[in-house]
C-alpha positions in Angstrom: 13.9 -1.4 7.7 10.4 -2.8 7.4 7.4 -0.6 8.0 4.6 -2.5 9.7 1.6 -0.2 9.0 -1.7 -2.0 8.2 -1.3 -1.3 4.5 1.9 -3.5 4.5 0.3 -6.7 5.7 2.1 -8.7 3.0 5.8 -8.0 2.4 8.1 -9.5 -0.3 11.2 -9.9 1.9 9.9 -12.7 3.9 8.2 -10.6 6.7 4.6 -11.7 6.9 1.7 -9.8 8.5 -1.7 -11.4 9.2 -4.8 -9.5 10.0 -8.2 -10.4 11.4 -11.6 -8.9 10.3 -11.8 -5.2 10.6 -14.2 -3.7 13.2 -14.2 0.1 13.0 -12.8 2.2 14.5 -10.1 -0.3 15.5 -6.7 0.0 13.7 -3.4 -1.8 13.6 -0.3 -0.4 15.2 2.5 1.3 13.3 6.0 0.0 14.0 9.3 -0.7 12.3 11.4 -3.9 12.6 15.0 -4.2 11.5 16.8 -6.1 10.1 14.3 -8.0 8.0 16.5 -11.2 8.1 18.7 -12.6 10.9 21.7 -14.9 10.5 23.4 -16.9 13.2 26.5 -19.1 12.9 29.1 -20.7 15.1 30.8 -17.4 15.6 27.7 -15.5 16.4 26.0 -16.4 19.7 23.2 -13.8 19.5 21.9 -11.0 17.3 19.8 -7.9 17.9 16.3 -7.2 16.5 15.3 -3.6 16.8 11.6 -2.5 17.1 10.5 1.1 16.9 7.0 2.3 17.8 6.1 4.9 15.2 2.6 5.6 16.6 1.4 8.3 18.9 -0.1 5.6 21.2 1.7 3.1 23.4 2.3 -0.3 21.8 2.2 -3.7 23.5 3.8 -6.6 21.6 4.7 -10.2 22.2 7.8 -11.8 20.7 8.6 -15.5 20.2 10.8 -17.8 18.2 9.2 -20.6 16.1 10.4 -23.4 13.9 9.7 -22.6 10.2 9.0 -24.6 7.1 6.8 -24.0 4.0 4.2 -26.2 2.3 4.3 -26.8 -1.5 2.1 -23.7 -2.0 4.6 -21.5 -0.1 2.4 -21.2 3.0 4.2 -20.8 6.3 4.2 -23.8 8.6 5.2 -22.5 12.1 5.5 -24.6 15.3 6.9 -23.9 18.8 10.6 -24.5 19.4 13.0 -24.3 22.3 15.9 -23.7 20.0 15.7 -19.9 20.1 16.1 -17.7 23.1 14.2 -14.4 22.9 14.5 -11.6 25.4 12.4 -9.8 26.3 9.3 -11.6 25.1 6.7 -9.1 26.3 7.1 -5.3 26.2 5.2 -2.1 26.2 6.6 0.7 24.1 5.9 4.4 24.5 5.1 6.5 21.4 8.2 6.6 19.1 10.2 4.5 21.5 12.8 2.0 20.2 13.7 -1.2 21.9 16.2 -4.0 21.2 15.3 -7.7 21.3 18.2 -10.2 21.8 17.9 -13.4 19.8 20.1 -16.4 20.8 20.3 -20.1 19.7 20.3 -23.0 22.2 19.7 -25.9 19.9 22.1 -28.3 18.1 24.2 -26.4 15.6 23.6 -27.5 12.0 26.3 -29.4 10.1 24.9 -30.5 6.8 21.6 -28.5 6.4 20.7 -25.0 7.2 18.2 -24.5 10.0 15.3 -22.0 9.5 13.2 -20.3 12.2 11.1 -17.2 12.4 10.7 -14.5 15.1 7.0 -13.7 15.5 6.1 -10.2 16.6 2.4 -9.9 17.6 0.6 -6.7 18.5 -1.4 -7.1 21.7 -4.5 -5.2 22.7 -3.9 -2.1 24.8 -4.5 -2.4 28.5 -7.0 0.4 28.2 -9.1 -1.5 25.6 -9.0 -4.6 27.8 -10.2 -2.8 30.9 -12.8 -0.6 29.2 -16.4 -1.4 29.8 -17.3 0.2 26.5 -15.4 -2.3 24.3 -17.2 -2.9 21.0 -18.1 -6.4 20.0 -16.2 -8.1 17.2 -12.6 -8.7 16.1 -10.0 -6.0 15.9 -7.1 -5.5 13.5 -3.8 -6.7 15.0 -0.5 -6.8 13.2 1.8 -9.9 13.1 5.2 -9.7 11.5 7.5 -12.7 11.2 11.3 -12.3 10.6 13.3 -15.2 9.2 16.3 -16.5 11.2 18.9 -18.7 9.4 21.6 -20.9 10.8 24.1 -21.8 8.0 25.6 -25.3 7.8 29.4 -25.9 7.8 29.5 -25.9 4.0 27.0 -24.1 1.9 25.7 -25.9 -1.2 23.4 -24.0 -3.5 21.6 -26.2 -6.0 18.1 -26.1 -7.5 16.1 -27.1 -10.6 12.7 -26.8 -12.3 11.8 -30.4 -11.5 8.6 -30.8 -13.5 6.3 -28.9 -15.9 2.8 -30.0 -16.9 -0.5 -28.8 -18.4 -3.6 -30.6 -17.2 -7.3 -29.6 -17.5 -6.2 -26.1 -18.6 -3.9 -25.5 -15.5 -0.2 -25.1 -16.1 2.1 -26.1 -13.2 5.8 -26.0 -12.6 7.6 -27.5 -9.6 10.8 -25.8 -8.4 13.0 -27.9 -6.1 15.8 -26.7 -3.8 18.3 -29.6 -3.9 20.9 -27.6 -1.9 21.4 -27.3 1.8 20.5 -23.6 2.3 17.5 -21.4 1.4 16.9 -20.0 -2.1 15.0 -16.7 -2.6 12.7 -16.9 -5.6 11.8 -13.7 -7.4 9.7 -13.6 -10.6 8.2 -16.8 -12.0 6.9 -16.7 -15.5 4.7 -19.4 -17.1 4.2 -18.9 -20.8 2.2 -20.8 -23.4 3.9 -21.1 -26.8 2.0 -21.5 -30.0 2.8 -23.4 -33.1 4.7 -20.4 -34.6 6.9 -20.1 -31.5 5.2 -17.0 -30.3 3.6 -16.6 -26.8 -0.1 -17.0 -26.7 -0.3 -16.8 -22.9 1.9 -15.4 -20.2 1.5 -15.1 -16.4 4.1 -13.7 -14.0 3.9 -14.3 -10.3 6.1 -13.7 -7.3 8.0 -16.4 -5.5 9.4 -16.5 -2.0 11.8 -18.5 0.1 12.2 -22.1 -0.8 14.0 -23.7 2.1 16.6 -26.4 1.9 15.1 -29.7 0.6 11.7 -28.1 -0.1 9.7 -27.9 -3.3 7.4 -25.2 -4.4 4.5 -25.5 -6.9 3.6 -22.6 -9.2 0.4 -22.9 -11.2 -1.9 -20.8 -13.3 -5.1 -21.4 -15.2 -4.9 -20.7 -19.0 -8.1 -19.3 -20.6 -9.7 -22.0 -22.8 -9.4 -19.9 -26.0 -5.7 -19.4 -25.5 -5.0 -22.9 -24.1 -6.3 -24.5 -27.2 -3.4 -22.8 -29.1 -0.7 -23.8 -26.7 1.8 -26.3 -28.0 4.5 -26.0 -25.4 5.1 -24.4 -21.9 8.0 -22.2 -21.2 9.0 -21.7 -17.5 11.4 -19.0 -16.3 12.3 -18.7 -12.6 14.6 -15.9 -11.3 16.4 -16.6 -8.0 19.2 -15.2 -5.9 21.4 -18.1 -7.2 20.6 -17.6 -10.9 17.9 -18.1 -13.5 16.2 -21.4 -14.2 14.3 -22.2 -17.4 12.5 -25.2 -18.9 10.5 -25.8 -22.0 8.1 -28.7 -22.4 5.9 -29.8 -25.2 2.3 -30.4 -24.3 -0.1 -33.0 -25.7 -3.3 -32.0 -27.4 -6.5 -32.2 -25.3 -4.9 -31.1 -22.0 -7.1 -27.9 -21.9 -10.3 -29.9 -21.2 
């Protein structure tokens, strides 16, 4: 279950919420979405997504299916698609009401590579606020949640690698590439600078996310100049749902400038 209160606008499990500028006293809706991931295959023609309004006010939402990819920085790239069938797409929910959304697939089934989509769930302004003559100027907070939808290929191949590691102008960068045909979930990513005595002189841990089939993700961090000058090697450790990946690379002098 995923709680979509305004304090949860970023969520680790792949459900993303976007907010606009806050204009008091406007506030985001409070609703739950489950499950947080959906899977379709040849034996499953449709799945159910459940939404529950947890607020004391009515909730209006719009639901749609979109094609999903990520750029090298892990940012969502969403575009319209006719592959997913969503019903209903518009609904008004009473306080604490729960509704089911049926998600079906109408595209060409995957054979060699997993297909990835997302269901977008957007909070809409209330009818009262739209009809009111006393509407305040400015943007209001609205919640968006996106739920991943995966269609597995005939045969699943899980394969990935730390493709490259570099230090340039004081910025350490590692590229993680998914060479398999299905998504990989990346957890913690640690980039460490190793000194001449083999001890860490710098360490930065960051969170990963989904790396879809065939995609690469760049992880980078700036190393403070006083620490960077003592770095002789970079050590990369990436934890994923298919195992741990590490790589150690010596760095040349002068890469901190």
